[in-house]
Structures are given as structure tokens and as C-alpha cells.
N, C-alpha and C positions, 0 to 999 in steps of 0.2 A: 595628175600633174600640177594642176592649179593649186591644190592644197600644199603640195611640197614647196612650190614657189612661194606661196604665202608664208610659210613657216620660215624658210630661209631668209626671205626679205624682211621678216620681222626681227630676226636675230641680228642682222646687219644694221637695221634702223635702231635697235636698242643700243647697239654698240656705239653708234654715232651720238645718240642722245645722252650718253654717259658724261659728255661735256656739257655742263649745265648752261652754258652761254649760247648753245646751238638750239635752233628750233626747226622742225621739219615742216616744210611748206606743202610739199607734194612729192610724188614719185612716179616713175615709169619703169617698164621693163621691156627689153627688146633683144634682138638676136644679131650675132655676127657669125660668119662661117669659119670653120677650122678644119684644115685638111689633114687627115691622119695619112701620112706618107711612109711607105716602106722604102728604105734606103739600102741598096746592095752595094758593098764596097770591098775593096781589097785592103787588108791591113798587114803590117809587119812590125816586128819588135826591134827597137833600136837598143843596142847594148854597147857598153865600153869595150874597146879592143883590148885583149890581153897582150903581154909583151911578145909572145911567140908569134901571134898573128901580125903585129906591127913589123917585127923583124923579117918575116918572110915576105911581106908586101914590099919592104924596102929593098930586099935582095932581088926580087923579081922586076923591080923598077930600074935596076942597074945592070943586072947580069942576064945572060941567056942560060936558062935552066931547063934541062930535059927530064931530069929524074929527081925524085924527092930525096934520094941519098945525097945528092950534091948539096942540098940545103942542110941536111942533117950533119954532114961533115963540117960545114962552115960554122954551124951553131953549136956543134957538139951536143946534139939532141937526138934521141932515138928516132929513126926514120918512121916508125909507126905513128908517132905524134905529128910529125910533118905531113905524112900522107893523110891523116884525119883532118888536119887544118886545111890542106889544099882541096880536099873533097868538099868541105864546108864552104870554102870561099867560092868554089866553082858553082855549087848549088845556089849560092846567093849572088851570082853574076859579078863577083869581084875579080875573079881570075878566069882565064880561058886558055885553051891550047891552040896555038896558031903556028902552023909550019913546024909542028913537033916540039915547040917550046912553050913553057908556061908564061903567060903574058898578063900584065895588069890591064883590066878594062878601065874605061873612063870612070865607071862607078867605083871601082877599086881604088883609083887615084883620088877621087873625091872623098871617099870615106877615110882613107889614110890621113888626109889633111885634117879632118875633124876628129879623128881618134875614135870613131864609133862605127858600127856596121849594123845594117838592117837584115834580119833573118826571119825564117819561119813565116813567110807570106801565107795568108789564108783568106778565104772569102767569108764575109760576115754579113749580117742584116741587123738593121736597127730601125725602130719606128720613132718618127717624130710627129708632133702635133704643130702644124705650121698655120699661122694666121696671115693671110694676104694683107689684111689691114695694117698689122703690126710690122709686116715684112720680117717676121722672126718666129722662131719656135717658141711655144708656150708651154712650160712645165706644169702639169696637173698637180694640184694639192692632194697629196695622198690621204689626207684627213677629210677632204671635201667630197661628199657624195655627189656624183655627177647628176646633174639635173637634165632630164630628157624633156623634149618638147615635140609637139606634133604640128609645129609651124602656125599655132594660132596667134603668135606675137608678130609684130612688125619687125622688119630689118632695121638695122642702125640707119638713122635718117641721113647721115652725111657719108655714107659708104661710097658713093660715087664721086665724092670730092677729091679723092686721091687715086693715082694710078696703082692698082693692086696687081702684084705679079704673082702668077701661079708658081707653086713650089717646083714644078718640073721645068721652069724656065730660069731658075736661079743658077748662078755661077757655082762651080764646084767649091770655090774658096769660101762662099757663104754657107753652103751645105755643111762643110767641114767645121766651120766656126759654130754652127748651131749644134752639131753633134757634141763638140767639145764643151759647149755650155749646158748640155742636157743632163750631165751627170754620168755619161758613159765612162767606164772604168779604163783609164789608160795606163795606170801603174800596174805592172805585172811582176811575177817573181824574178825573172831574169832580165829586166829592163823596162822600157816604156813603149807602149804601142804607139804607132803612127799610122794615119790613114794615107795609103799610097795612091789610091784611085777610087773615085766614085763611079760605079759601073752602071747603075740603073736607079731611077727614082719613079715609083708608082704610087699614085693616090689610091688608097684602099677604100676611103670613106670620107665624105664631107659632113661634118657635124654642124648643127645649129646650136650655138652656145648662148646661154641666157646672160644678160647683164641687168643689174639693178641700178637705176638712175635716181638719185636722191637730190631734191632741191632744198637747200639749206639756207637758213638765215642766221647770221652771226649777230646777235643782239648787242654785243659789246661794240663791234665795228660798224654795225648797221649795214652789212653787206650780204649780198645773195651770191651763192656759188653752188657748184654741182659736184657731187661725188658719185663715182661709178664703181660698183662691185662687180668684178669678173668672176662668175661661178666656177670657171674652169681652173683658174690659178688660185682661187680662194683669197684674193687680194684686191685692194682698190687699184684700178687701172689708170695709170698717170697719163697714158696716151689719149685715152677717150676723155679723160677729165679736162685735159689741156685744151683740146679742140672744142669741147662743148662750152667751157667757160669763156673761150674767146668769141664763140658765135652765138651763145644763148643766154649768158648771164644777164646782160642788159635787157633783153626781151622779158626774161622771167621776172625781173624786178618790177617792170612795168605791169606784167600780168598779175602779180600777187599784191602789189602796193599801190598802183596807180590806176586802179579801176575807177571808171566814172561813177560818181555817187547818184543814187536814184532819187528823183524828186517826189 
């Protein structure tokens, strides 16, 4: 594991030093937790209503209708098409039979207003990698080999400075937003998927992800700053960098440049 870390860290270091005005003063590596969570959800497909569906819904909103033939006569459409559409709308809770009459449900009225309808509800699962520190899901770089560790490294030193929320405690709206940002495919052949409900969130595993911390000296500006490479995302991590530069840059400058001279 140490050799793999050394190799990856050397690659990132070399990339930083391609900028000739930068000098590497020192480096560290540490861990932060990443929760692999399984999300069970109900999805449906939102499609544009066709003209026949709109007309049937409008009729049911104004008239008492017992039989499909009544609608087919009003619209001069074969009853088989009306029966098929009524069956579809009942399956998707847009229409119900009440006291022997076809009636619009609240969902049917709402969907008529917007001109779309949701159908083909189904249960699905998706896995996200959630970082309590970032309060967000992190997408793994597919070109980046995952670096495993056996916990020989220290945890991120400021991890306790913020209130970290477990993925199972998040609001559904945040879970849905993370799924949308994860690359989940929402566009389908006959419309667009939407998440109707989050049913269950389970943590499958908590990984310990390695970060590389580089202490840099900008020789042009004569400034000391910190860069952090997140090995999960395969990118520099702005959140870690911002906090470390706010809390550590001044101390590091003193450490590297203001050491007392020996007599």
C-alpha cells in the first residue's frame, strides 16, 4: 500500500511542479471517511400528455361519465382507444371510479394543469459515495485506481471542527439532489424519469479515503499555501484546501521560513 501511495503522490507532486515558480516545501497524507450508501427509491416516468388524454380528462372534470362509449361518442373516437386510455389513467391514479362514475383524482387535475403525467412507477436502487465532511456525494474518477489503506495514516486533523451528518439522517431533497448530480440517467425513450420517493437508505461500507497534502511556496509572490489531492475524485479538493489555508498557511510559513538560527 505504501508503495502505491508513494507512486501516486509523486505523480501529483510532479504535476504541481510543472509550474516553475512553485517549490515543494513538504507533504503529508491522511484519511477521511466516505460512506458507500445503497438508496432504494421509487421512480416514475414523466411524459407529455397526448391530445386524447387531455380531452378525456377535461370531459371527466365537467361531466358525469359511466361508460367509455359516452366519451367516444363525444369525441368521435373508437371506444377501444378511450377504454385503453381510461385504464392507463386509472393505473396511474389520475382517474378513479366513484359511485359508478369516472372521476378525476387530485393527481389527475394537477397533471392536467401542467400537461404531463407520471407513469410506470418502479422500485430502483442506486449506490452513492457520501462524505460527511463535504456533506455531499463524491463521484469517483473512473481513471483513478482506488487506493486502499489499512488505517496506518492519521485522520484529517480538523474533522471534528464541523458538524458531520450521517447519510441516513439527510433530508430526502438532499438525497435526490445528490442522485441527480451523480450521473444517474434520467432521460429515457418515452420521457424523463423522476424520483417519487426515497424508501430506504443503508450504509453498506465506510471507506477510509487517502488525501495528499502539499505545502507549496510560490517564489514569485513569496507566499506559502496548501494543495490537497483527493484520491477518490482524482482532483484537487477545494473544501479541504480552503480550510487548511485558513488555519494552517501562516503556521507553515513560520515552520519553513522562520526557524530560529542555531548559534
